[in-house]
C-alpha positions in Angstrom: -7.0 134.1 -59.4 -6.6 130.5 -60.3 -9.2 127.7 -60.0 -8.8 124.0 -59.8 -12.0 123.2 -61.6 -15.2 124.7 -63.0 -17.0 123.6 -59.8 -14.3 125.4 -57.7 -14.6 128.5 -59.9 -18.4 128.6 -59.5 -18.1 128.2 -55.8 -16.0 131.3 -55.7 -18.1 133.1 -58.3 -21.5 133.0 -56.5 -20.0 134.8 -53.5 -18.3 137.5 -55.6 -18.9 141.1 -54.6 -16.2 142.9 -56.5 -18.5 145.4 -58.2 -20.2 147.7 -55.6 -22.8 149.1 -58.0 -23.9 145.7 -59.3 -23.8 143.9 -55.9 -26.3 146.5 -54.7 -28.4 146.4 -57.9 -28.8 142.7 -58.2 -30.6 142.6 -54.8 -32.5 145.9 -55.2 -34.1 144.8 -58.5 -35.8 141.9 -56.8 -38.0 144.4 -55.0 -39.2 146.3 -58.0 -42.6 145.7 -59.6 -45.3 143.1 -58.6 -45.0 140.4 -61.2 -42.7 138.2 -59.1 -43.8 139.6 -55.7 -43.0 137.2 -52.9 -40.7 135.1 -55.1 -37.2 134.6 -53.7 -34.6 135.9 -56.2 -31.2 134.3 -56.7 -29.6 137.8 -56.7 -26.0 136.5 -56.9 -23.5 136.0 -59.7 -24.9 133.4 -62.2 -22.7 130.4 -63.3 -22.6 129.0 -66.8 -24.8 126.1 -67.7 -24.6 123.0 -69.9 -21.8 120.6 -70.9 -18.5 122.2 -70.0 -16.8 119.6 -72.2 -18.8 120.3 -75.3 -17.5 121.8 -78.6 -19.9 124.8 -78.6 -19.9 127.8 -76.3 -22.7 130.3 -76.5 -21.7 133.6 -74.9 -24.3 136.2 -73.8 -24.0 139.6 -72.2 -25.3 139.2 -68.6 -28.1 137.7 -66.6 -31.4 139.5 -67.0 -33.0 141.2 -64.0 -36.0 138.9 -63.8 -34.4 136.1 -65.8 -31.0 134.7 -64.6 -30.8 137.1 -61.7 -34.2 135.7 -60.5 -33.8 132.0 -61.3 -30.0 131.5 -60.8 -29.5 130.0 -64.3 -28.3 131.9 -67.3 -30.9 132.5 -70.0 -33.7 131.2 -67.9 -37.2 132.6 -67.0 -37.5 135.5 -69.5 -38.4 136.2 -73.1 -34.8 136.1 -74.3 -34.6 132.5 -72.9 -37.9 131.5 -74.6 -36.7 132.7 -78.0 -33.2 131.2 -77.6 -34.4 127.8 -76.4 -37.2 127.4 -78.8 -34.6 127.8 -81.6 -32.1 125.5 -79.9 -34.7 122.9 -79.5 -35.8 123.1 -83.1 -32.2 122.4 -84.3 -31.8 119.6 -81.7 -29.4 121.3 -79.3 -31.8 121.3 -76.3 -34.2 118.7 -75.0 -36.7 121.4 -74.1 -38.2 124.3 -76.0 -38.0 126.7 -73.1 -35.8 127.5 -70.1 -38.0 128.2 -67.1 -36.2 127.3 -63.8 -33.2 125.4 -62.5 -35.5 122.4 -61.8 -37.3 122.2 -65.2 -35.4 119.2 -66.5 -33.4 121.1 -69.2 -30.3 119.3 -70.4 -27.7 120.6 -72.8 -25.4 117.9 -74.0 -23.8 119.7 -76.9 -23.2 123.2 -75.7 -22.3 125.3 -72.7 -23.9 128.7 -72.1 -22.3 131.5 -70.1 -22.2 135.3 -69.9 -19.5 137.9 -70.3 -20.7 139.5 -67.1 -21.9 137.2 -64.3 -24.3 139.6 -62.6 -27.2 141.8 -63.9 -26.0 145.4 -64.5 -28.3 148.4 -64.3 -29.9 149.1 -67.6 -28.2 146.0 -69.1 -25.1 148.2 -69.5 -22.0 147.2 -67.7 -19.1 149.5 -67.2 -15.6 148.6 -68.6 -14.4 148.1 -65.1 -17.2 145.7 -64.3 -16.5 143.6 -67.3 -12.8 143.6 -66.3 -13.7 142.4 -62.8 -15.3 139.3 -64.4 -12.3 138.5 -66.6 -10.8 135.7 -64.6 -14.1 133.9 -64.3 -15.0 133.9 -68.0 -11.4 133.4 -69.2 -11.2 130.3 -67.0 -14.2 129.0 -68.9 -12.7 129.9 -72.3 -9.4 128.3 -71.5 -10.6 125.1 -69.9 -13.3 124.0 -72.3 -11.1 121.2 -73.5 -13.1 120.3 -76.6 -14.0 123.9 -77.6 -14.4 124.3 -81.4 -16.9 127.1 -82.0 -18.0 130.2 -80.1 -21.3 132.0 -80.8 -21.4 135.5 -79.3 -24.9 136.9 -78.7 -24.7 140.7 -79.1 -21.9 143.2 -79.6 -20.6 143.3 -76.0 -20.3 139.5 -75.9 -18.6 139.6 -79.3 -16.2 142.4 -78.3 -15.4 140.5 -75.0 -14.4 137.3 -76.8 -12.6 139.3 -79.4 -10.6 141.0 -76.6 -9.8 137.6 -75.2 -8.4 136.4 -78.6 -6.3 139.6 -78.9 -4.9 139.0 -75.5 -3.9 135.5 -76.7 -1.9 137.0 -79.5 -4.3 136.7 -82.4 -4.8 139.4 -85.0 -8.3 140.7 -84.6 -8.1 143.8 -86.7 -10.4 142.6 -89.4 -13.1 141.4 -86.9 -16.2 143.6 -86.8 -19.6 142.7 -85.4 -22.4 141.7 -87.8 -25.1 139.1 -87.5 -24.1 135.8 -89.0 -20.5 136.7 -89.6 -17.9 134.1 -88.7 -14.1 134.0 -88.4 -11.5 131.2 -88.1 -9.1 132.0 -85.3 -6.5 129.3 -84.6 -8.5 126.2 -83.9 -11.7 128.2 -83.0 -14.5 129.2 -85.3 -16.0 132.5 -84.0 -19.6 133.4 -84.9 -21.7 136.5 -84.1 -25.4 137.0 -83.7 -27.7 139.7 -82.5 -28.8 139.1 -78.9 -32.2 137.3 -78.7 -33.7 140.1 -76.5 -37.3 141.3 -77.0 -35.8 144.6 -78.2 -34.2 142.8 -81.2 -36.9 140.1 -81.8 -39.9 142.4 -81.6 -38.4 145.0 -84.0 -37.4 142.3 -86.5 -33.7 143.0 -86.1 -33.3 139.3 -85.2 -35.8 137.0 -86.8 -36.3 133.3 -86.1 -35.5 132.1 -89.6 -32.1 133.9 -89.6 -31.2 132.7 -86.1 -32.1 129.1 -87.0 -29.9 129.4 -90.1 -26.9 130.3 -87.9 -27.6 127.5 -85.4 -28.1 125.0 -88.2 -24.8 125.9 -89.8 -23.0 125.5 -86.6 -24.6 122.2 -85.8 -24.0 120.7 -89.3 -20.4 121.9 -89.6 -19.1 121.3 -86.1 -21.4 119.1 -84.0 -22.5 116.3 -86.3 
């Protein structure tokens, strides 16, 4: 499927129902638990957010059940968002230290954030077929960010997704393996990897603030200054 612009793509995206399992789950999950009882969930595919003409792309896995799937904005309204944006704010890449809702005044001038999978999957584990169903959406983003210089993948699935895209474009990716803080030069793109800022990683110390700030600072100083 071809799109004329990012706005045209997002218009198609939010009505997508290609994945039966996910289309059902993203609505059902809104009715679980009492924390957000009575709140209207977005419960649709979640577009990317930020400056589509920036040099930096941050690629996550998928919207969280009560984060992006609830708020309608990627990395918004959950603990992963709180950690990510407090770090982005500290290094000057966000005007706010948290991402709470679509109306919170958050502005991203120097980066664009999107997800490999545009809907929340059960257990945060998409199937290969579900990831494949999102290919044309995310690859439109990859190919049409006209100033793209650096990609930061958050987590192994995001890393493998962009790695697969590079392989499909004819690049040799045989030496690429996921490790926090690792980076690769691929054509004109610098490709970085980080652990995902999920509570599972942050609370166990697998990802700590100091190390994540180090990666973000390196990217900012090398490519965005």
